[in-house]
C-alpha positions in Angstrom: 22.3 31.0 -71.3 23.2 34.0 -69.2 24.9 33.6 -65.9 22.6 34.3 -62.9 23.9 37.2 -60.9 23.5 37.0 -57.1 24.2 34.6 -54.4 20.9 32.6 -54.0 21.7 30.6 -50.9 18.2 30.3 -49.4 17.7 26.9 -50.9 21.0 25.7 -49.3 20.1 27.3 -45.9 16.7 25.6 -46.1 18.0 22.1 -46.4 21.2 22.4 -44.3 19.5 24.1 -41.4 16.9 21.4 -41.2 19.7 18.8 -41.2 21.6 20.7 -38.5 18.5 20.8 -36.3 18.3 17.0 -36.6 22.0 16.8 -35.7 21.4 18.8 -32.6 18.5 16.5 -31.6 20.7 13.5 -32.2 23.5 14.7 -30.0 20.9 15.5 -27.2 19.6 12.0 -27.5 23.1 10.5 -27.3 23.7 12.6 -24.1 20.5 11.2 -22.6 21.4 7.6 -23.5 24.9 8.0 -22.0 23.5 9.8 -18.9 25.8 12.7 -19.5 23.0 15.3 -19.9 22.5 15.9 -16.2 26.1 17.0 -15.7 26.5 19.5 -18.5 24.6 22.4 -20.1 25.5 21.2 -23.6 22.2 19.5 -24.1 20.3 22.7 -23.2 22.6 24.7 -25.5 22.0 22.2 -28.3 18.2 22.3 -27.7 18.3 26.1 -28.1 20.5 25.7 -31.2 18.1 23.3 -32.8 15.4 26.0 -32.4 17.7 28.5 -34.0 18.2 26.3 -37.0 14.5 25.7 -37.3 13.9 29.5 -37.3 16.6 29.8 -40.0 14.8 27.1 -42.0 11.5 28.9 -41.8 12.9 32.2 -42.8 14.8 30.7 -45.7 11.5 29.0 -46.7 9.7 32.3 -46.6 12.5 33.8 -48.8 12.0 31.0 -51.3 8.2 31.5 -51.4 8.6 35.3 -51.8 10.6 35.0 -55.1 14.0 34.9 -53.4 13.4 38.0 -51.2 17.0 39.1 -50.5 16.2 40.6 -47.1 14.7 37.4 -45.8 17.6 35.5 -47.3 20.1 37.7 -45.4 18.2 37.2 -42.2 18.2 33.5 -42.7 21.9 33.5 -43.4 22.6 35.5 -40.3 20.5 33.2 -38.1 22.2 30.2 -39.7 25.6 31.7 -39.0 24.7 32.3 -35.3 23.5 28.6 -35.1 26.8 27.4 -36.6 28.8 29.5 -34.1 26.8 28.0 -31.2 27.3 24.6 -32.6 31.1 25.1 -32.7 31.0 26.3 -29.0 28.9 23.3 -28.0 31.4 21.1 -29.8 34.3 22.6 -27.8 32.3 22.2 -24.6 31.7 18.5 -25.4 35.4 17.9 -26.1 36.9 19.8 -23.2 34.2 19.6 -20.4 32.3 16.3 -20.9 35.2 14.0 -21.8 
């Protein structure tokens, strides 16, 4: 069986970006339950970040449907990377501003 050349990551981006959107929504819900959302911008940042992960999920899905279109896969990867950076910034804000 020949080794497949390439870095087919669209299926990983598809599942992980959907999970990360759920994580963002969970943290927003926790902020609302703890009444911390009104004092910070972290919940708004995470809402935007959830939308970014959903866009990444849709683009990676389109890549999978189009026989692993490499251009769509690269776009999904870039959007996912931006979402992860924003998630890291939001995490720092939670640690250093909220608590």
